[in-house]
Each structure stands twice: as C-alpha cells, then as structure tokens.
N, C-alpha and C positions, 0 to 999 in steps of 0.2 A: 462679420465672423472671421474672415481671413486675417484681419488685423489682430484679433485676440489669439488666434491659433499661432500666428507668426510670433507674436509677443511671447507666448509661453515657450515655444520651441527655440527662441533666441536666448533663453537663459542658459548660461554656461554650465550650471550644475545639472540641468536636465539633459543637455547634450552629452555631457560626460557619462551620465548614468545610462543613457540609451546606447552609446557607443561601446561601453563596457559589456553590457549584456548581449550586444549584437556580434561580438567576436565569434567567428567560426559558425555563424548561423546564416541561413537564408532569411532575409528580411523583406517582407512584402508590404507595400503601401496600401492604405485603404482610404477611399474618398468618402465624403459626407453621405453619399447615397448608397454606400456599401460596396461599390465597385472596387475590385482589386487592381493594383498596378501590375506592371510587367514582372514576370518571373523567368529566371531567377534574378535576384537583386541583393545588394548588400549595403550596409551603412559602415563606412570606414572613417570619414572625416565629418566635422561639424557642418561643413557646407553641403554635404550630401543630404542632411536633414532639411536644411533651409530650402534647397532647390526643390525637394519633393513637396514641401508645404506651399511653396509659391505656385505649384501646379494644381493646388486644391486638395492635397492630401491632409487628412486629419489624424489618422491613426497608423501605428506601425505594429505589425505582427511578425513574430520570429518563429523559426522552426524549433520544434522540440528536439530534433536531432542536431548534432554538431558535425560539421563537415570540414575536411581538409581544404577543399576549395568549393564553396557554395555555387560559384558561377559555372561549374561544370555540370550542374544539375539540369537535365533536359527531360522533356516528356518521352516516355518509352524506354527509359533506362531499365535494364534488367536488375533483378535482386542482387546478383553478383556484382554488377557495376556499382550499385548503391552501397553495398557492404564494403567495397574498397574505398569509397569516398567518406563513409561515416567513421568518425573518430570517437563518438560517444552520443549519449542522449540523456535527457532529464526526464523524470517522471512527474507529470503535471496532473493533479487530481482536481477535477472541475465539477463540484456539486451544483447542479443546475436547478434552481428553484426560484419562483417569482417573489417569494416572501423573504425579506432581508433577515428577520429574526430567526426563521427556520434555518436559513443558510448559516447563521452564526453558530447555532447549536450543533449543526452537522459538522462544522469545522472543529468545534471543541472536541467532539467524539473522535474525529479522525486524528487529531493531535494526541489524544490519550492513547490511541492505538499505536501510533508511531513511537511514543515514549515507552509504552509497554514493551516494545521490541528493541529498546536500547538506542533508538535513533534520536539524534540531536541536530543533525544537518538537514533541517527542513525550514522552509520559510513560507510566509503567507502574504497575499496581497488582495486588495479589492480589485475586481475586474474593471471597475469604472461603469459597470452595468448593474445587473441584479445581485451578484454574489461575490464569491471568493475563488481564488486559486491557491492550492497548496502544492509546493514544489519540492522535490527531492533531487539534489544535483547529482550528476553522473559520478562526481568524485566520491560520493558516499557509497556507491555500489562496489561490490567486490570486483577485482580485475577479471576474474574468470569464474564461470558458473558451469558446473558439470563438464569441466575440461574444455570449455569453449570461451573465447574472448567475449566479454560482456557486450561490447559494441555491436556484435553480430546477432544479438538476441532481440532486436527490435523488429516488430512491435509485440511479439509474444510475451516477453518478460514483463513489461509494464502492464499489459492487459491482465496477466495473472495476479500481479501485485494488487491492482485496483480491485479485482474481484474478491481477493482474499480479505482486503480491508473492509469491503462491504459485508462479507460474511462475519467478520470479527465484531463490527460495531452494530450489527442489525438489532439485537435485543436492547442494548443500552440506548441506541438512538430512538427506538420506538418508545421506550419509557420517557426519555427526555422530551420528545415531541408531545406526548400526552400531558406533560407538566405545563406546556405552553397553552394548549387548547384541547377541546374535545375533538372526537373524530369528525363531527359535523363542522366544527370551527376550522379544523385543519384542512378539510376538503374545500371549504369556502375560500380559505386563504390562497389555495393554489389553483382555484378555478375548476375543480372537479366535483363529481358527485361522491357521496359516501361509498356507494357500491364500487367505485373505481379505485378506492384506496384500501378497502377492507378485504381480507382473505379469511381463511378458516380460523386461524389463531389470533385474529385481531387486525389492527392496521398494519399494512406493509410500508415501512418507512421509505422504501425505494420506489413506491408509487406516488410518494409525495415529493421526495428529492430524487432527481435522476442523476446518477453517477454512471455514465455510459462508457465502459471501457472499449467498446467496439469502434468508437470514433477515433481511437488512436490508430493511425495508419501512416505509411511512409509520407514524409514531407508535411506532416501535421503541424499546424500553426497555433500559437497562442498570443494574446495581446501582450506586448512587452511592458515591463514595469516603467512607469513614468510616461507612458504613452497616453494620449487622450483617447476617450471612447468616441467613436464617430457619430453616435446617436445622442448620448447624454451630455457630451462635452465634459465629463468628469475624468479625473486622472486614475489610471490603473496604479493604485497606490500600495507599495509594500508597507506592512505594519508589523510591529512587535506583537507576539502572541498574547502578551499581557493586556493589550488594548482591545482585544476582540469584543469583550462584553460591552464596552463603552463606545466603540467606533460607530460613526454614522456616515451616511452618504455625503453629508455636508462637509466632512473632513476631506473629501476628495475634490473639492472645487479648486481649480488651478491657482487662484489667488491665495488660497490657504496652504497649499502644499509646500512642505520643506523637504528637500532631498536628504534623508537621513538613513533610513533602512534600505537594505539591499535584498533583492529577490534572488533565490538560488545561491545564496551566500554559502561559503564553505568555511567551516570552523576547523580547529586544529585536529580533532579526532576524526580522521578520514576513515572511509570504508565501514562506517557504523551501521549501514543498512544490511549487513550480512545476515543477521538473525531474521530480519523481515523477509529477505529473499528466500532463505531456506524454508521458513514456515509457509510462505506463499506457494513455492513450488511443490512442497510436500502436500499441502492442502489441495492444490490443483490436480496433482496426480491421483489422489484419493477421489476427488470429485469426478474426474473424468472416468475413473474405473466404475464408480457407482452409476454414472449415466449409461455406460455400456451395459451394465448388469440389468438396469431397469428395462432395457429394450429386449432382453431375452425372455422367453416364456417362463413364468415363475413355476418352480417345482415345489411340491409339498415335501417338507422336511420335518423330521421329528427332532425337536431341540434336545440335545443331550444335557442332562443335569450333571454338572461337575462338582465333586466335593471340593470344598475349599482347601487349598494347599498352603500350609504354613510357611513362614519366612525361612525357616531353617533349611528348606529345600531349594531356596532361590539361588541362581548362579552368582558368581562373584561380581559381575558387572552391575547387576541389579542391587546387590547389597551395598556396593560402593556408592551408587547413585543415591540410595536411601540414606546414606550417612551425611548427605548435604553437598552442595556444589557451589562454586563461584562462577562457573562458566558452563554453557551448554544446558542451562536449566530448562529453556523452552523445549528443546529437542527431547529432554528427559521426561517432560510431561507426557508427550506422545508415547514414549517408551513405557512409562509406568502404567498409564491408563490401560493400554492394550495388553500389557503383560499381566497385570492384576486381574483384568477381566477374564483372561484365558486361564487364570489360576482358580476360577470359581468364586472370586470375591464379589460380594454384593456392592451396589453403587454407593450405599451409605458408608461401607467400609473403605471403599476406594477413595471417596471424598475425604474421609477422616484421615486416612494414611497420607494423602497428598498434602493436606494442610499441616500435618505433623512434620512431613518432610520439608515443606516450604519454610518452616520456622528455622530449620537447620541451614538453609541456603544463605550465602553472604554475597549480595543482599537478597532478601526474599523477593519472589515475583509478586506482582500486584494480584490481589485476590480476584479482581475482575478477570484477569487472564485465566486463572485456574477455573473459575466458574464458567467462562465461555467455552473452554475446551471440554469440560465435563458435559455441558449441555449438548454440544455437538455430538459427542460420542454416545450419549444416552439416546439420541434420536436415531442412531443407526440400528437397523434390524439384524445385522450380522456382526460377528466378532471380527475385528481387524486384528492382524498380527503385528507385534512390534517389528521393527526393522531386523533383517537378518544380521548375523554377527559380522559379515564381511562388508556391510554397507559403509562406504567411505565417509559418509557425512554424519555418522553417529558415534558409536562407542569409542573408536580410536581417535576421533577428531576432538572430542570433548577435552578441554585443557588438562583436566586431572587424569586423562587417559584411564577410563574406568575399565578397560578391557585388561583383566589380569587372569588369563585362562589357567584352569587346573587340568588334571588328567581327564575329567569328564568332558570338558569343553572341546577337546580334540575331535570328538565324534558328534558335535552339535552344530547345526547350521543356524538355528534360531533359539533365542533364550528360553522360549516356552518348552523346548524339548528337554532342557537340562533337569528340571525337577523329576520328570518321569524316569530318566536314565539313572538319576541318583537314587530314586526310590527302589528301582530294580536292583541296583548294586547292593543296597543295604539288605534287601530281601534275600539275595543270594548269600 
C-alpha cells in the first residue's frame, strides 16, 4: 500500500495542487488507522509531502481557517489570540449521508440556493468517502459585516449561513428526495426506521441528510482536495458542477484522476456572497427572536382585523421598490411581504403583487426564491415589521436608493406608519 500512496503523492501535479490549497493553513497528516499527526504543522515544499507519506501518512486535512502563521497555533490559545492570527476562513458545507445518490441531489439543491443569492464563487469536490463538500472561499465574503472585520466572525458567521441554507432548501430537498424513493425506501437507504425520518408534515430531509453547522469550531479541519481518503483510498476530487449527475466513485480512483478543477477557486467577481450573508444574518436574527418568544408564557390576544390599505397611501420607498429593481431585490422581498401584510393584504394578494413586481425587476428573481420566502412568512403566527427607515442594510443601501423622503417621512420611523399619517393628514 505504501508504494501506491507514495507513487500517487510523487506526482508533480498532485503536489502542486496540495501546496496551493495549503497556503496559510494548518495541515494535519492522517494515518491509515485514522490517527492524526502532530499539530500544528504545514506543507510548504514537495518534500514535506513525501516525508509524511514515508512515515505512513495517507491523507492530508487542512484548516477551514487561514492563518498568518499556522505554526503559532497552540492548545489553550484564547479567542483574542486566535483572532489576531486568523486572516480569513472558508465556508465548507458538508452534507453527511451514506447514500451517494441522495448526496448528489442535496448538492444540487445547495447549488441552486447559492445561485439564487447571486453567488458564483463556489466549488464542489468528492470527499473520497461517502459524499461531497461545497466550498465558498473567503474572497467571496464581504470585507466587513455589521461594522466588524469578517475574519473575526468565525465560527458564528458560517454557522448562521449553513443554518439559513438548510432553511432555504428544506421544502425543495424534501420533494427531490421523494422523487428518488418512498419514505420507506429513503429510510432503508440511510439505515434508519421510517419513524426516525418522519415528522408531522412529512419526511424531514435533515433526518436523512445531516448538515451539522455545530461541528464548525476553531481549528476545524476538512480533507484537502487531491488528498487520498485514509479508508477508501479514493481521491478527494474537485469536480465541475455540470458533472454532478454523472459522477461516480470510480472517477475518484487515483489512477483515473487528472488534476484539472480547483477547490475554493476564486473567479473575477469577488465578494459575490454579500446577498447570501445579508439574508442569512437577517434570517438568523428573526429565528433567534422567535426562539426567545416561544420560551415566554403565551398570552391570549385578539387578532385585529385591518382593512386593506390601497397603494395610493404607500410611502415613497415602497412605491419605488414596486416599480422594479436591479439590485437589492432579495432584501426588498422581506420589506414588501411584511409591509403588505401589515397593510391588511391577504396572502393571495401579496403573492400576486410580488409576482407582478418581480416581472419588473432586471433580472427577475427565481420563482423558487419568492415561493420559499412566502411559505416561511405564512407559517409565522405574528406579523413581522419591515425594517425601520434608519436600518443601514436596507432602503439607503439598495443601489437605486429607494429612500426619497417627503414631508410625512420626517415623522415616520417605520414605513408601516406612513399610510396612517397620510390618511390623518387628508382627513384634516
């Protein structure tokens, strides 16, 4: 076995690929029996790889975080010390499922989600084991989030992004899995009983596919691209997204592998994960708020029936959004749904208005995105408010600058107050 492993890692193209991805990362060697080598460690020269293999190393794992000097990492470092050393991090999404076909379909839904949010800087690889990794490079993330340098937001930011992606793809993934097999068949594929994967509204796709964001922690590791898997001896192989449907584990055999694709590659359009980050943080804040509310003692409330308020009373910002946008469309979906809901509009009317509005956008949003957002809001038992007028991430940030205040806006903190003040003014 050592001869085959050494033969593979002696390839110049494999060495170059490993050294490229290893830059600024802690790299940990893994032996055939699963034992880890010494930490911290790095790969800098081709000979570093060969020396590790001669010791019996089969696989190389790298840190999700990027460091100014990985060799300064020591047990017991404080968060402040690690923040000083960290210069960035990548987001690695790891759908864990023993069934290869289910893994493929999960990856397809995740890719759709990323594209819906305008993201192109993502890459895919076989893990060499049971499934896939999807990676978003640090260069795709905004430099600052909520006035903080992004490199300081590990691990909270990637955790929230992964939880949001799970929320976004849940319904579509469930439908896709049921196209593969029945609930009984799916349970059998993953070695569970039907009761373990079924909840009140049907199968829970994340009881079939585990995408655990909680495993993301400081100094978290992932198997490097073009590394061998210590158990299967298959290659952790980067692939083009167009190959997902046809890819097989056979393609990851060392003798078949050609070093072509790169994992965590960066394309020209940098920082294209901005919309995904904004949506994820906004969803996370709403989700956390709801979790806190469910812990409180429920109070009996009488739902107030609100008469539908016509568009002529809408504030300038809402009217401008409704005229169509080229940027800020996803943020505007959240604004419009909650504004119209608070204006007494029925769900059918809101859905119709959003579809009409989307046709004016250049380009329009995917209908799947609108449908998912509407479904989520329909499930809420209380009315959420649209963001306040002074929220820095919304009205003034949208490229068309939809904030064009008139004399009524001066006394308004939230758009929903505008129609009532306008109505009172007309009455007087």
